[in-house]
C-alpha positions, 0 to 999 in steps of 0.5 A: 679238362673241366668244362666251364658251366654258366647261367644267365641272370635276367629280369623278365615279366610276362606281360600277358600275366600282368594283363590277366592280373589287371583284368582280375582286379577290374572284375573284383572292383566291380563286385566289391561293395566298397567300390560301388558308385565311386570312380575307380579304375585300373588300366594297363598300357602294354606298350609303355608297360605302365599301370594307372590306378585311379581311386576316389580316396586314399583308402581305396587306393591302398585297397587297389594296391593290395588287390594288385599285389595279391593278383600278381603273387597268385599269377607268379609275378614278383611284386618287385616288378612293380615300381610305384610312382607318386600319388597325385591329385586327379579330376574331381578330387580323386587320386591317380598313381602310375605304376611301372612294370620293370623289365630287364636289368638296368646298368646300376642293378647289373653293376650291383649284381656283379659286385655282389658276386665278386664279394662272395670270393667264389671262383666265377666270372660275371659279365654284363651282356645288355640287360642280362648277366652271364655268370660262368665258372668251372664248378657247378657248386660255385654257380649254385652258391652264386644263385643262392647269394643272389636269391638272398640279396636285397636287390629290388628287382625280380631275378630269374636264372636261365640257360643253366648249362 
């Protein structure tokens, strides 16, 4: 009798690595010539999982975006984990932007993942378990095909595959 295998699909971000990336951006801002003498800042609120960017103009805000996504990529954190908010006017004519660090899989994304798995017509079952999804099946090849399907999908959150057994 064939034993059933399974794996879990999760979306987890290491908050210590996020903190390290933000600290690197702050150090780089202190060294860069184009940021000298201007009111720019990058702050990370760990409890709310929010990063706040404050820049003196739109060009510097774009540079902060680039620096932050580069540091995230170098630390192994997917840029998909960042959900950029709207730019808003702040004190003294500067711009402020909030960035949410996404953790977990929302119900809408979970339903979309289950729908994608069902559309593949593989002989696997997908079950939503809170903020993760368990995918199980009798053949490991089907599970590998499900992983490849999710890796190639256009889902806008970072996915990790854990507990493969």
